[in-house]
C-alpha positions as CSV (number, residue, x, y, z in Angstrom):
1,X,105.5,102.3,89.7
2,X,105.6,100.6,86.4
3,X,108.9,100.1,84.7
4,X,109.7,101.6,81.3
5,X,110.1,98.2,79.7
6,X,106.7,97.1,81.0
7,X,105.1,100.3,79.8
8,X,106.5,99.9,76.2
9,X,105.1,96.3,76.0
10,X,101.5,97.4,76.8
11,X,100.1,98.2,73.3
12,X,97.2,97.6,71.0
13,X,97.1,94.3,69.1
14,X,97.8,95.9,65.8
15,X,101.2,96.6,67.3
16,X,101.4,93.2,69.0
17,X,102.3,91.7,65.7
18,X,105.6,93.4,66.3
19,X,106.0,91.2,69.4
20,X,106.0,88.3,67.0
21,X,109.3,89.5,65.6
22,X,110.8,90.6,68.9
23,X,113.7,88.2,69.6
24,X,114.1,86.7,73.1
25,X,117.5,88.4,73.4
26,X,118.3,92.0,73.1
27,X,121.8,91.4,71.7
28,X,122.5,90.0,68.2
29,X,124.4,86.8,68.3
30,X,123.5,86.0,71.9
31,X,121.6,82.7,72.3
32,X,117.9,83.1,73.3
33,X,117.1,82.3,76.9
34,X,113.7,80.6,77.0
35,X,111.9,81.3,80.3
36,X,114.1,84.4,81.0
37,X,112.9,87.9,81.9
38,X,112.5,89.1,78.3
39,X,110.4,86.1,77.4
40,X,108.3,86.5,80.6
41,X,107.7,90.2,79.7
42,X,106.6,89.3,76.2
43,X,104.3,86.6,77.4
44,X,102.8,88.9,80.0
45,X,102.2,91.6,77.3
46,X,100.5,89.0,75.1
47,X,98.2,87.9,78.0
48,X,97.1,91.5,78.4
49,X,96.6,92.1,74.7
50,X,94.7,88.8,74.2
51,X,92.0,90.2,76.5
52,X,91.3,93.0,74.0
53,X,90.6,90.6,71.2
54,X,88.4,87.9,72.9
55,X,84.7,88.3,73.7
56,X,83.4,86.8,76.9
57,X,79.7,86.3,77.8
58,X,78.4,89.0,80.3
59,X,78.1,86.3,83.0
60,X,81.9,85.9,83.0
61,X,82.2,89.1,85.1
62,X,80.2,88.6,88.3
63,X,82.5,90.8,90.4
64,X,82.9,93.5,87.7
65,X,86.7,93.2,87.4
66,X,88.7,91.4,84.7
67,X,90.6,88.6,86.3
68,X,93.9,87.4,84.9
69,X,94.9,84.3,86.8
70,X,98.4,83.0,86.7
71,X,99.7,79.6,87.9
72,X,103.5,80.1,87.5
73,X,106.6,81.1,89.3
74,X,106.9,84.4,91.2
75,X,109.2,86.0,88.5
76,X,106.4,85.5,85.9
77,X,103.8,86.8,88.4
78,X,105.8,90.0,88.7
79,X,106.0,90.4,84.9
80,X,102.2,90.2,84.7
81,X,101.8,92.6,87.6
82,X,104.1,95.1,85.9
83,X,102.1,94.9,82.6
84,X,98.5,95.1,84.1
85,X,99.1,97.7,86.9
86,X,96.4,100.3,86.5
87,X,95.1,98.9,83.3
88,X,91.4,98.3,82.3
89,X,89.8,96.0,79.7
90,X,86.4,97.2,78.4
91,X,86.1,99.5,81.3
92,X,86.8,96.8,83.9
93,X,89.8,97.0,86.3
94,X,92.3,94.3,85.6
95,X,93.4,92.2,88.6
96,X,95.9,89.4,88.9
97,X,95.1,86.4,91.0
98,X,96.7,83.0,91.6
99,X,94.1,80.3,92.0
100,X,94.9,78.3,95.1
101,X,92.4,75.5,94.1
102,X,91.0,74.3,90.8
103,X,87.6,75.7,91.8
104,X,89.0,79.2,92.1
105,X,90.3,78.9,88.6
106,X,86.7,78.9,87.3
107,X,86.4,82.6,88.4
108,X,89.2,83.6,86.0
109,X,88.7,85.3,82.7
110,X,92.2,84.4,81.5
111,X,94.1,81.6,83.1
112,X,97.8,81.2,82.3
113,X,99.2,77.8,83.3
114,X,102.9,77.4,83.2
115,X,104.5,74.1,82.2
116,X,106.5,74.4,85.4
117,X,103.6,73.5,87.6
118,X,103.6,69.9,86.6
119,X,100.4,67.8,87.2
120,X,98.4,70.9,88.2
121,X,98.1,71.7,84.5
122,X,95.5,68.9,84.0
123,X,93.8,69.7,87.3
124,X,93.3,73.4,86.3
125,X,92.2,72.6,82.7
126,X,89.7,70.1,84.0
127,X,88.4,72.6,86.6
128,X,87.7,75.3,84.0
129,X,86.2,73.0,81.3
130,X,82.8,74.4,80.4
131,X,83.5,77.8,82.0
132,X,84.2,81.0,79.9
133,X,87.9,81.0,80.7
134,X,90.6,81.7,78.1
135,X,93.3,79.1,79.0
136,X,96.8,80.0,77.9
137,X,99.9,77.8,78.5
138,X,103.4,77.1,77.4
139,X,103.7,73.3,77.5
140,X,104.2,71.5,74.2
141,X,101.0,69.5,74.5
142,X,98.8,72.2,76.0
143,X,96.1,72.2,73.3
144,X,96.0,68.4,73.2
145,X,95.3,68.6,76.9
146,X,92.4,71.0,76.4
147,X,94.1,74.5,76.4
148,X,93.0,77.2,74.0
149,X,96.2,79.3,73.4
150,X,99.7,77.9,73.5
151,X,102.9,80.0,73.6
152,X,105.6,78.5,71.5
153,X,109.3,79.5,71.0
154,X,109.8,79.8,67.2
155,X,113.5,80.2,66.8
156,X,114.3,83.1,69.0
157,X,110.8,84.5,69.0
158,X,107.7,84.0,71.1
159,X,104.6,83.1,69.0
160,X,101.3,81.5,69.8
161,X,98.9,78.9,68.5
162,X,95.1,79.2,68.9
163,X,92.4,76.5,69.2
164,X,89.3,78.3,68.0
165,X,87.2,75.1,68.5
166,X,88.2,75.0,72.2
167,X,87.4,78.7,72.6
168,X,83.9,78.2,71.1
169,X,83.2,75.3,73.4
170,X,83.9,77.6,76.3
171,X,81.6,80.3,75.0
172,X,84.4,82.6,73.9
173,X,84.8,84.4,70.5
174,X,88.3,85.2,69.3
175,X,88.7,88.2,66.9
176,X,90.0,87.5,63.4
177,X,92.6,90.2,64.1
178,X,94.2,88.0,66.8
179,X,94.0,85.0,64.6
180,X,95.9,86.7,61.8
181,X,99.0,87.1,64.0
182,X,98.9,83.6,65.4
183,X,101.4,81.0,64.2
184,X,98.8,78.2,63.9
185,X,95.0,78.3,64.2
186,X,92.8,75.3,64.7
187,X,89.4,76.0,63.2
188,X,86.3,73.8,63.1
189,X,87.1,71.0,60.7
190,X,90.5,72.4,59.6
191,X,93.8,73.9,60.7
192,X,95.4,76.9,59.2
């Protein structure tokens, strides 16, 4: 059964803008805890909501389901499981997978790559290059390494940067509604 906290985080993107202002701590005056359970829940909710505002080519769904892949610690996996349980995206059941090999990552629709997995970040990014996979990560240099969306801690809030050029190279189209709530957007020939 899904927890109440997880249920409240699953919402349309027009409300995801509220997540931009949700602090990482529930108590005023208490320092933020990057990587803690609240941050994990916020990032998991973002992953689910990103899917609603990105267009994939039809060939990206050979099995019919929408695959959210996660290369991260077990605590983050549970946060994602809580958010996506019983959900659908464009009529497709949402499943969570953990790619055991770089080749398995090519079958993902969204691939979250945690900074905590070390050198596997580059292996996974290389494996999905040229495939219609929305790569999301939280390492400082994720976009420089080829990632599309990067989570960033902005004060005590979770925000995200988007590389539209990288998305286009993978055959993905990102909605302007998602770009409006991004902290930073890299566009062809410019940065906003």
